[in-house]
C-alpha positions as CSV (number, residue, x, y, z in Angstrom):
1,X,24.4,-24.9,85.6
2,X,26.3,-22.8,82.9
3,X,29.4,-20.8,83.3
4,X,29.1,-17.0,83.0
5,X,31.3,-17.0,79.8
6,X,29.0,-19.6,78.3
7,X,26.0,-17.5,79.1
8,X,27.6,-14.4,77.5
9,X,28.4,-16.4,74.4
10,X,24.9,-17.7,74.0
11,X,23.5,-14.2,74.6
12,X,25.8,-12.9,71.9
13,X,24.5,-15.5,69.5
14,X,20.9,-14.6,70.5
15,X,21.5,-10.9,69.9
16,X,23.0,-11.7,66.4
17,X,19.9,-13.8,65.5
18,X,17.7,-10.9,66.8
19,X,19.5,-8.4,64.5
20,X,19.0,-10.7,61.5
21,X,15.3,-11.0,62.4
22,X,14.9,-7.2,62.5
23,X,16.5,-7.0,59.1
24,X,13.7,-9.2,57.7
25,X,10.8,-7.9,59.7
26,X,11.2,-4.1,58.9
27,X,9.6,-3.1,62.2
28,X,10.1,0.6,61.4
29,X,7.7,0.2,58.6
30,X,5.2,-1.5,61.0
31,X,5.6,1.4,63.5
32,X,4.9,3.9,60.7
33,X,1.8,2.0,59.6
34,X,0.6,1.7,63.2
35,X,0.9,5.5,63.6
36,X,-1.1,6.0,60.4
37,X,-3.8,3.6,61.4
38,X,-4.1,5.1,64.9
39,X,-4.4,8.6,63.4
40,X,-7.3,7.3,61.2
41,X,-9.0,5.6,64.1
42,X,-9.0,8.8,66.1
43,X,-11.2,10.7,63.6
44,X,-14.8,11.4,64.6
45,X,-16.4,9.5,61.7
46,X,-14.2,6.4,62.2
47,X,-17.0,4.2,63.5
48,X,-19.6,5.3,60.8
49,X,-18.6,2.1,58.9
50,X,-18.5,-0.4,61.8
51,X,-17.2,-3.3,59.6
52,X,-14.3,-1.4,58.2
53,X,-13.5,0.1,61.6
54,X,-13.6,-3.3,63.2
55,X,-11.1,-4.7,60.7
56,X,-8.8,-1.7,61.2
57,X,-8.9,-2.1,65.0
58,X,-8.0,-5.8,64.6
59,X,-5.0,-4.8,62.4
60,X,-4.0,-2.1,65.0
61,X,-4.1,-4.8,67.7
62,X,-2.1,-7.3,65.7
63,X,0.7,-4.8,64.9
64,X,0.8,-3.6,68.5
65,X,1.1,-7.2,69.8
66,X,3.9,-7.9,67.3
67,X,5.9,-4.8,68.1
68,X,5.5,-5.3,71.9
69,X,6.7,-8.9,71.6
70,X,9.9,-8.0,69.7
71,X,10.5,-5.0,71.9
72,X,10.2,-7.2,75.0
73,X,12.6,-9.6,73.4
74,X,15.2,-6.9,72.9
75,X,14.8,-5.6,76.5
76,X,15.1,-9.2,77.8
77,X,18.4,-9.8,76.0
78,X,19.8,-6.3,77.1
79,X,18.9,-6.9,80.7
80,X,20.5,-10.4,80.7
81,X,23.7,-8.9,79.2
82,X,23.9,-6.2,81.8
83,X,23.4,-8.8,84.6
84,X,26.0,-11.2,83.1
85,X,28.6,-8.4,82.8
86,X,28.2,-7.7,86.5
87,X,28.0,-11.3,87.7
88,X,31.0,-13.1,89.3
89,X,31.4,-16.8,88.7
90,X,31.4,-17.5,92.4
91,X,27.9,-16.1,92.8
92,X,26.2,-19.4,92.1
93,X,22.7,-18.1,93.0
94,X,22.9,-15.3,90.4
95,X,24.5,-17.6,87.8
96,X,21.5,-19.9,88.3
97,X,19.1,-17.1,87.7
98,X,21.0,-16.0,84.6
99,X,20.9,-19.6,83.3
100,X,17.1,-19.7,83.8
101,X,16.7,-16.3,82.2
102,X,18.8,-17.3,79.2
103,X,16.8,-20.5,78.6
104,X,13.5,-18.5,78.8
105,X,14.8,-15.9,76.4
106,X,15.9,-18.6,73.9
107,X,12.5,-20.2,74.2
108,X,10.7,-16.9,73.7
109,X,12.8,-16.2,70.6
110,X,12.1,-19.6,69.1
111,X,8.4,-18.7,69.4
112,X,8.8,-15.3,67.9
113,X,11.0,-16.6,65.1
114,X,7.9,-18.2,63.7
115,X,7.0,-14.7,62.4
116,X,10.0,-14.8,60.1
117,X,8.3,-17.7,58.1
118,X,5.5,-15.3,57.0
119,X,7.2,-13.8,53.9
120,X,4.3,-14.0,51.4
121,X,2.7,-10.7,50.3
122,X,-0.7,-11.7,51.7
123,X,0.4,-13.7,54.8
124,X,-0.8,-11.1,57.2
125,X,-4.3,-11.1,55.8
126,X,-7.5,-12.9,56.9
127,X,-8.3,-16.1,55.1
128,X,-11.2,-17.5,53.1
129,X,-11.4,-21.3,53.2
130,X,-13.6,-23.2,50.7
131,X,-14.2,-26.9,51.3
132,X,-15.8,-29.3,48.7
133,X,-16.5,-33.0,49.0
134,X,-14.8,-35.0,46.3
135,X,-14.7,-38.7,45.3
136,X,-16.0,-41.1,47.9
137,X,-19.8,-40.6,48.1
138,X,-21.2,-40.2,51.6
139,X,-17.8,-40.7,53.2
140,X,-16.5,-37.8,51.2
141,X,-19.3,-35.5,52.4
142,X,-18.7,-36.6,55.9
143,X,-15.0,-36.0,55.5
144,X,-15.6,-32.5,54.2
145,X,-17.6,-31.7,57.3
146,X,-14.8,-33.2,59.5
147,X,-12.3,-30.9,57.8
148,X,-14.6,-27.9,58.4
149,X,-14.8,-28.7,62.1
150,X,-11.0,-29.1,62.2
151,X,-10.4,-25.6,60.8
152,X,-13.0,-24.1,63.1
153,X,-11.3,-25.7,66.1
154,X,-7.9,-24.5,64.9
155,X,-9.3,-21.0,64.7
156,X,-10.8,-21.2,68.2
157,X,-7.5,-22.4,69.7
158,X,-5.6,-19.5,68.2
159,X,-8.1,-16.9,69.2
160,X,-9.1,-16.3,65.6
161,X,-12.7,-15.3,64.6
162,X,-14.4,-17.7,62.4
163,X,-17.7,-17.3,60.4
164,X,-19.4,-19.9,58.3
165,X,-20.2,-17.9,55.1
166,X,-22.2,-20.8,53.6
167,X,-22.8,-24.5,54.1
168,X,-24.6,-26.9,51.8
169,X,-25.6,-30.1,53.5
170,X,-25.3,-33.4,51.7
171,X,-28.3,-35.8,51.4
172,X,-27.0,-38.7,53.5
173,X,-24.3,-37.2,55.8
174,X,-21.9,-34.3,56.0
175,X,-21.7,-31.4,53.6
176,X,-21.3,-30.9,49.9
177,X,-19.4,-27.6,50.4
178,X,-18.8,-24.8,52.8
179,X,-16.9,-21.5,53.0
180,X,-15.3,-20.1,56.1
181,X,-14.0,-16.6,56.9
182,X,-11.1,-16.8,59.4
183,X,-10.1,-13.5,60.8
184,X,-6.9,-13.0,62.9
185,X,-3.2,-12.1,62.8
186,X,-1.6,-14.0,59.9
187,X,-4.6,-16.2,59.4
188,X,-3.8,-16.7,55.7
189,X,-0.1,-17.2,56.4
190,X,-1.0,-20.0,58.7
191,X,-3.8,-21.6,56.7
192,X,-2.3,-21.4,53.1
193,X,-0.6,-24.7,53.9
194,X,-4.0,-26.4,53.8
195,X,-4.7,-25.6,50.2
196,X,-5.1,-28.8,48.2
197,X,-6.7,-32.3,48.3
198,X,-7.0,-34.1,51.6
199,X,-7.4,-37.9,51.6
200,X,-9.1,-40.0,54.3
201,X,-8.8,-43.7,54.8
202,X,-11.0,-45.5,57.3
203,X,-13.6,-48.2,57.9
204,X,-16.7,-46.6,56.5
205,X,-19.6,-46.1,58.9
206,X,-21.9,-46.0,55.8
207,X,-20.8,-49.5,54.6
208,X,-22.8,-52.5,56.0
209,X,-19.8,-54.7,55.3
210,X,-17.5,-52.4,57.3
211,X,-15.0,-52.2,54.4
212,X,-12.2,-49.8,54.3
213,X,-13.0,-46.8,52.1
214,X,-10.9,-43.9,50.7
215,X,-12.5,-40.5,50.3
216,X,-11.3,-37.0,49.3
217,X,-12.1,-33.4,49.9
218,X,-10.7,-30.2,48.3
219,X,-9.7,-27.3,50.4
220,X,-9.1,-23.9,48.8
221,X,-7.5,-21.1,50.7
222,X,-7.3,-17.5,49.5
223,X,-6.4,-14.3,51.3
224,X,-9.2,-11.9,52.2
225,X,-8.0,-8.7,50.5
226,X,-9.6,-5.4,51.2
227,X,-10.4,-4.1,47.8
228,X,-13.4,-1.9,48.0
229,X,-12.1,0.4,45.3
230,X,-11.8,-2.5,42.8
231,X,-14.2,-1.6,40.0
232,X,-16.9,-4.1,39.2
233,X,-19.2,-3.8,36.2
234,X,-22.8,-4.8,37.1
235,X,-23.2,-6.5,33.7
236,X,-20.3,-8.8,34.6
237,X,-22.1,-10.1,37.6
238,X,-24.8,-12.8,37.9
239,X,-26.5,-12.6,41.3
240,X,-28.7,-15.6,42.4
241,X,-30.8,-15.7,45.5
242,X,-32.0,-18.9,47.3
243,X,-33.2,-20.2,50.6
244,X,-30.5,-21.7,52.8
245,X,-31.5,-24.9,54.5
246,X,-30.2,-27.9,56.4
247,X,-31.2,-31.5,57.3
248,X,-34.9,-32.1,57.8
249,X,-35.9,-29.0,55.8
250,X,-34.8,-26.7,58.6
251,X,-33.9,-23.2,57.4
252,X,-31.5,-20.7,58.8
253,X,-33.6,-18.0,57.0
254,X,-37.3,-17.6,56.6
255,X,-36.8,-15.8,53.2
256,X,-34.6,-16.3,50.2
257,X,-31.8,-14.4,51.7
258,X,-28.8,-16.5,50.7
259,X,-26.7,-15.0,47.9
260,X,-24.4,-16.4,45.2
261,X,-22.5,-14.0,43.0
262,X,-20.8,-15.1,39.8
263,X,-18.2,-13.0,38.0
264,X,-19.0,-14.0,34.5
265,X,-15.7,-13.1,32.7
266,X,-13.6,-15.2,35.2
267,X,-16.1,-17.7,36.5
268,X,-15.2,-16.8,40.0
269,X,-18.0,-17.2,42.5
270,X,-18.8,-16.1,46.1
271,X,-21.6,-17.4,48.3
272,X,-22.9,-16.2,51.6
273,X,-25.9,-17.3,53.7
274,X,-24.7,-16.5,57.2
275,X,-26.7,-13.3,57.7
276,X,-30.5,-13.1,57.9
277,X,-30.5,-10.0,55.7
278,X,-30.2,-10.5,51.9
279,X,-28.3,-7.1,51.8
280,X,-25.8,-8.2,54.4
281,X,-25.2,-11.5,52.6
282,X,-24.7,-9.6,49.3
283,X,-22.2,-7.3,50.9
284,X,-20.2,-10.2,52.4
285,X,-20.3,-12.1,49.1
286,X,-19.1,-9.0,47.2
287,X,-16.3,-8.7,49.7
288,X,-15.2,-12.3,49.1
289,X,-15.5,-11.8,45.3
290,X,-13.5,-8.6,45.4
291,X,-10.8,-10.4,47.3
292,X,-10.6,-13.1,44.7
293,X,-10.6,-10.6,41.9
294,X,-7.9,-8.5,43.6
295,X,-5.7,-11.6,43.8
296,X,-6.5,-12.3,40.1
297,X,-5.6,-8.8,39.1
298,X,-2.2,-8.6,40.8
299,X,0.9,-9.2,38.7
300,X,-0.6,-10.0,35.4
301,X,-3.7,-11.7,36.8
302,X,-3.4,-15.4,35.9
303,X,0.2,-15.6,37.0
304,X,-0.7,-14.2,40.4
305,X,-3.7,-16.4,40.8
306,X,-1.6,-19.5,40.0
307,X,1.0,-18.5,42.6
308,X,-1.5,-17.8,45.4
309,X,-4.5,-20.0,44.7
310,X,-2.6,-22.9,43.0
311,X,-3.6,-24.9,40.0
312,X,-7.1,-26.4,39.7
313,X,-7.0,-30.1,40.9
314,X,-9.6,-32.8,41.2
315,X,-10.3,-34.1,44.7
316,X,-9.4,-37.7,43.8
317,X,-6.6,-40.2,43.6
318,X,-3.1,-38.9,42.9
319,X,-3.6,-35.3,43.9
320,X,-3.6,-35.4,47.7
321,X,-1.4,-33.1,49.7
322,X,-2.1,-34.9,53.0
323,X,-3.4,-38.3,54.0
324,X,-5.3,-39.1,57.2
325,X,-5.4,-42.9,57.9
326,X,-7.7,-44.1,60.7
327,X,-7.6,-47.8,60.0
328,X,-5.9,-50.3,60.0
329,X,-3.3,-48.0,61.7
330,X,-3.4,-44.3,62.6
331,X,-1.3,-41.8,60.7
332,X,-1.5,-38.3,59.2
333,X,1.2,-37.6,56.6
334,X,1.9,-34.5,54.5
335,X,3.2,-35.6,51.2
336,X,4.9,-32.3,50.4
337,X,7.1,-32.2,53.5
338,X,6.9,-35.8,54.7
339,X,6.0,-34.6,58.2
340,X,3.8,-37.1,59.9
341,X,2.2,-38.0,63.2
342,X,0.2,-41.0,64.6
343,X,-2.1,-38.9,66.7
344,X,-5.0,-38.5,64.1
345,X,-7.6,-37.5,66.6
346,X,-5.4,-34.6,67.9
347,X,-5.0,-33.3,64.4
348,X,-8.7,-33.6,63.6
349,X,-9.3,-31.7,66.9
350,X,-7.5,-28.6,65.3
351,X,-3.9,-29.2,66.3
352,X,-2.4,-28.7,62.9
353,X,0.4,-26.3,63.9
354,X,3.2,-28.8,63.3
355,X,2.0,-29.4,59.8
356,X,1.8,-25.6,59.2
357,X,5.3,-25.0,60.5
358,X,6.9,-27.8,58.5
359,X,5.2,-26.5,55.4
360,X,6.4,-22.9,56.0
361,X,9.9,-24.0,56.8
362,X,10.0,-26.2,53.7
363,X,8.8,-23.2,51.6
């Protein structure tokens, strides 16, 4: 059990850390934005556009949760300080309660302090994840699908909303490519660490000789930027429609409702086949394309794209950001931060938080 003076000293240190956090967070700006958003949401025509309204309500909820958490932290420290000032060293029962309260406050602060790692201009946005099979044949296609499931599990564990915008199945196993929309508080800030080539080493289930194979998949992560006012010239767009399908000729849609939009001047593409309606798929694909173009347009276009999206790399040897080894031993290692763990199955089950935090702290 701690002495009262020790408790006071640690509370002072905690209060100083809280003050530094507030200087970074600019919570007054968040409160002003919340008031503005709430004013907009109270208007009679707010729900006329249900998609935009839903996104705004999500943002309102995220800001509210953030402000409440930091306000509770402030109150917790203030309450403990008041109790400590009125507690005598001989009151062992109260000192014990103070010690427990201090340790809880410090633990809560460590959790909240994670917010301070989100310093990027788009970290608070939703995320678009694109996954493509690279070198490795059937193993690479299977690996791409394993990664897709990993990110869907991560989203579920964090209470994020995930939508498969498009998925192209490979002939033998797995997928050729897929795009996911992950919606939630700081979804992009969390998932930007996943951008790059992911390498898998295992005994191939597709090799009759049971040899060890190495395969690769490329993961691209971009922020979903609301940019409805971004002008797009129709002559710059090529819109292709096709029928989305899966293994065995099964089709999600009974008509050619899947959409792929190519922005001809930049070569950027966006695909969506999630909805049954061709119009809905087109709207979602346009939304994704606008987000990509908005990123490209910021800060002299190509410089901003390089900063956020990263340079184009091939999903093959020498470019991997992270390796997942299943045989002859188990290990997941991030080559940028050197963080590693032997629990591969836990990581593939969506528990990638330690890799995310090590990446953000390293940045």
